[in-house]
N, C-alpha and C positions, 0 to 999 in steps of 0.2 A: 667164866664157867656158869652155866645155867644153874640156878638154885630156886626151887619152888618157893622158898621162904623169902627170897629177895627178887628185885627186878633185875635179873641178870640176862645174859644172852640166851636165845632159844637154841635148841638142837633141832635142825631142820634137815629132812631127808628129801633129796631131789632125785627121782628115778628118771633116767634118760637125761641126766644133767649135762652131758657132754654134747648134746645135740644143739640145734640152732636156737630155739627159744629157751631151752633149759639152761644152756650155758650163760645166756644173758641174765636169767633169773639168779643163777648161782652168784654171778658177779655182784649184783645188787645186794643180795643177802650177806655176802662176805664183807662187802664194803660198809654195811651198816652194823657189822659186829657180831652177827649170828654165827653159830657153829654149824657149818654146812657139810653134809656127807653126800657126795655125788656118786650115784651108781649108774654104770653104763657098760655096755659090751662092745661098743664101737661098730655095730652092724650098719648103722646109718648116721654115724657121727664122727668126730675127729678129735684126737687128743690135743690138736692145736687150739681148739676152742676153749680148753681149760688150762692150757700150759702156764699161763701167767698166774693162775689161781693156786697152783701147786706150791708156790712160795709162801702162802699165807698159813700161819699156824692154826687158824680157825677153819681151814678147808681140808677135807680128806677125800680121796678118790678110791672107790672100790670097783674093780672090774668084775661084773657079774651079770648074768642073764636073769631078768626079773621073773621069767617063767619058771625058774627053779627056786626052791626054798633057800633061805639064807638066815643065819643066826648072827645078827649084828652085835649082840651083846658080847660075843666071844672074840670079836676081831681085835687083835692087839693095837692096831693103829687108831682105833676109836676109843681106847681106854682113857685118853686125855679128856674126852667129852663126857666121861662117866655115863655112857649110854645104859649100862646095866642098872644104874641107879635112877637117872633122870629121864631115860627114854628119849622120845622125840615128841616135840610139841606140834610140829606141822609136817605133813607129807605131801609133796607135789609129784604127780605121776605124768610124765611125758613119754614114758618108755613105749615106743611103737615105731617100727620101720615105716617109711612112706616114700614113695617115688611115683611121680605122675607118669614117667616114661617107662621105667623098668619094674612095673607092678607085679610081674610074674616071677621075679627073682626070689622073693622072700615071702611067699604066701603063707606057708606054715608058721614061720616065725611071727608074722603079723597076726595071724589068728591066735597063736598062743599068747602073744603080748596082750591082746584084747580080751582074753579069757583067763588063762592061768596067771598071767602077770598081774592083771587087775585084782584077781582073788588074793594072790599073795600079798599085794600091797595093802589091800583092805584088811587082811588078817593082821598086818603090822599096825595099821591104824587102830584096830580093836585092841591089840596087845598093849600099845603105848597110850591108848586113849587120846590119840592125836587128831587134830583137825586134818582133813583130807581134801585135796583138790585134784580132780581128773581133768586133764587137757583133752577135751573132746574136739569135735570138728564140725564145720558147716556141712560136711558130707552126709551127716545124719539126716539132713532135710531132703535128700534125694533130688528129684526134679523140682525146680522152683516153679512158682505160679506162672501160668501161661501169659498173664498180663505183665510179667516182669516186676510185679510189686515187691517191696522189701518183705523179708520173712521175719516174723516174730517167733518167740520161743514156743508158741503153741501150734506152729505150722507142721503139718505132717505131709510130706511129699512122697511120691512113688519111688521105691528103691528096689533094685534087683538083688534079692538076697541070695541068689545062686550064681551071680555073674563073677567074672574074673577079679573084680575089685571088691567083692563082698567081704573078703577077709579084713579089709580096712573099713569100708563104709558100714556094712552091717555089723562088723566087729565092734565099731565104736558105739553103735546103738546098743549092742549087748553089754558093752562096758558100762554105759549109762544105767542100764537095767541093774547090773550088779551093784553099782554104787548106791542106787536108790534102795535096793533090797537090803543091803548091809546097813544103810542109814536107818531105815524103818525098823528092822529087826533088832539091831544092836544099839540103836539110839546114838549113832555116830554123828559128828558134825562134819558133813560132807558138802563139797561144792562141785559144780560141773560148769566148766568154761567151754562154750562152743566157739572155737577160734576160727575166724575166716582168714582168707588169704593174707599172709604176713610176709614181709620181706625185710632185708637188712643184712649187715655183715654176718658171716659164718653160715650162710645158707648152704645146703647141700648142692654142690655144683654138678652140672652135666646130668641132671636127673629129671629134667623137664619141669623145673621149678620156675620157669619163665624168666623172671627178672634177672637172676644171676646169669642165666644162659644168654639172655639178650645182651647183657653188659659185656660178657666175655667175647661174644661174637662181634660186637661193635668195637671193642678194644683191639681185637685181632684183625680189624678191617675186612672181615669176611661178610658174607651175606648174613643178615639177621633174619632168622626163619621163625615165623609165627605159625604155631599149630592152631588152626581155626580160621573162621571167616574174618574178613577185613573189618567188620563192624562188631566183632565179639567183644563184650565188655566185662571187666572185672573190677572189683574194689580191692585195694591193697592197703594194709595198715602197717606202719613201721613198727619194728620189733620193740623199740623202747616203749611205745604207747601200749602195746599188748602186755608187756611185763608190768607196767603200772596198773593195768586193769586186773591182772591176775592177783597182784598184791592187795588191791582194794577188795576183790571178791573174797579172798581168803580171810580178810579181816572183817567181813560183813556177817550179817545174820541170815543171808539168803540161802535157801536150801534148793531151790529150783535152778534149772539150767539158765545161763546168761550168755547172750551173744556178745562177743568181743570182736570188733572189726570196724572197718571204715564204711560209712554210708555212701560216700561219693564214688560213683562208678566211672571208669575211663575205658575207652576202647584200647585194646592192646596195640593197635596201630599208633595211637597218639602217645602211648607210653614209650614205644620203641623210638618214635620220632624225637621225643624228649631226650632219651638216652643217647641217641646219635648226636644230638646237639650238644649235650653236656660232655661227651667224650671227643668232640670234634672229629668224628669218624666219617669216613667216606663210604661206609658199608651201605648196601642196598637192602631194601625190605623184600622178602619173599614169603609166600604163603604155602602151607601144605595142609593136609587133612589133620583134623584134631586128633589128640591121643585117643586110642581106642577105649570104648566103654566108659568115657568120662562124661559126667552130667554137666549141663550148662550151669555155670556158677550162679549161686544165689547171692543177692545183695542183702546185708543184714539191716534189720530194724534194731537200733540200739537204745530205744527209749527206756528200757528197763535199766540198762547200765547207767544211762544219764541220770535218771531220777533216783535210783536206789544206791548207786555207787558214786554218783557225782563224777563219772568217768566219760570221757570221749577223746578221740584222737586229736592231738595238737600238732604233730609233725606233718608238715605239708609234703605232698608227693615229691615235689622238686627237691626239697631239702633231704628227704629220705633217700632219694636216688643219688644225690651227691655223696652222702655218707657211704652208701653201698658201693658206688663207683670208686671212691677213694680206697676203700678196703680191698676191692678186687684188683685194682691197679697195683697196689702195694704187694699183693700176693703174686701178681704176674711178674713184677720186677724181681721178687724174691726167688722165684723158681726159674727165671729166664736163663741164668748161667747154667743150671742143671740141664735144662732142655737143649741148650745150645751145645753142651758137651755131649749129651746123648745123641743128638743128631749127627755130630761130627764122627762119633764112634761107629755109627751105623752106615756111614757113607763108604 
């Protein structure tokens, strides 16, 4: 139990903690002995991501939409953490739907998460005097430089604030504004992580997240379809590295936004070729038009993270792909009997 008078466990609130990155963070925090309260509404996440954590006494899940108010002090399941006495020492906010392909499905929910949800979470930070970290995105940079140079934290790109993706892209910009405003006005200890393309186990599948879709298509021996030109390049950072960066940022004195991502860019074609090789697939590569209204991906300059956080990615793309393939193959085997039965019943 956390006690301000002793060096005990922290009470940590993770909003959107059943999502891709959030669930990996929860896992690390629980394993190091902190008391973790995960809040999620499963709009773009999966209970399977946190299923193994439910057995831990220092982990509690609360199903809730962060866009609505919540009184954590009064929840019976949190009494063991004495939240009403000790509060929370850290708050991580990952709560926001995102889908590269189906961006029109949850626009209002996305806009609310980036406004009302952020305000509610910052009010909790103010109430508990907690350190606060916003999971922002590389999408706030808008269009990258024409010369394809890496973007630093002071780069300002063009962004369509009225377009179909504005609820996410412009929404994250506004979320950063809210965090900065609360920081300055209420003297809160806040952090902003601008997260670039991340991959690994537990990614949202069939949502245009590229790597999991490529792997599923390769495993199925189907065509692997790349949305975009043959030479389109991305940088991808393995989720374990990103989580380490988030922990380092939360424990730092940095107040300004920090890029977290991989500086090495690869063409999507070369990544798919590697996936096909690692899965021993016979699938062919096909190309189609890129997802609508999506900006060309920026490549991060992570000099700030390197010098001030002593952080940089260490998991190679090939090793990260192997871990992700193993995870998706195990899920495929797990659900194969169900799909086989379903297909038989439909015949």
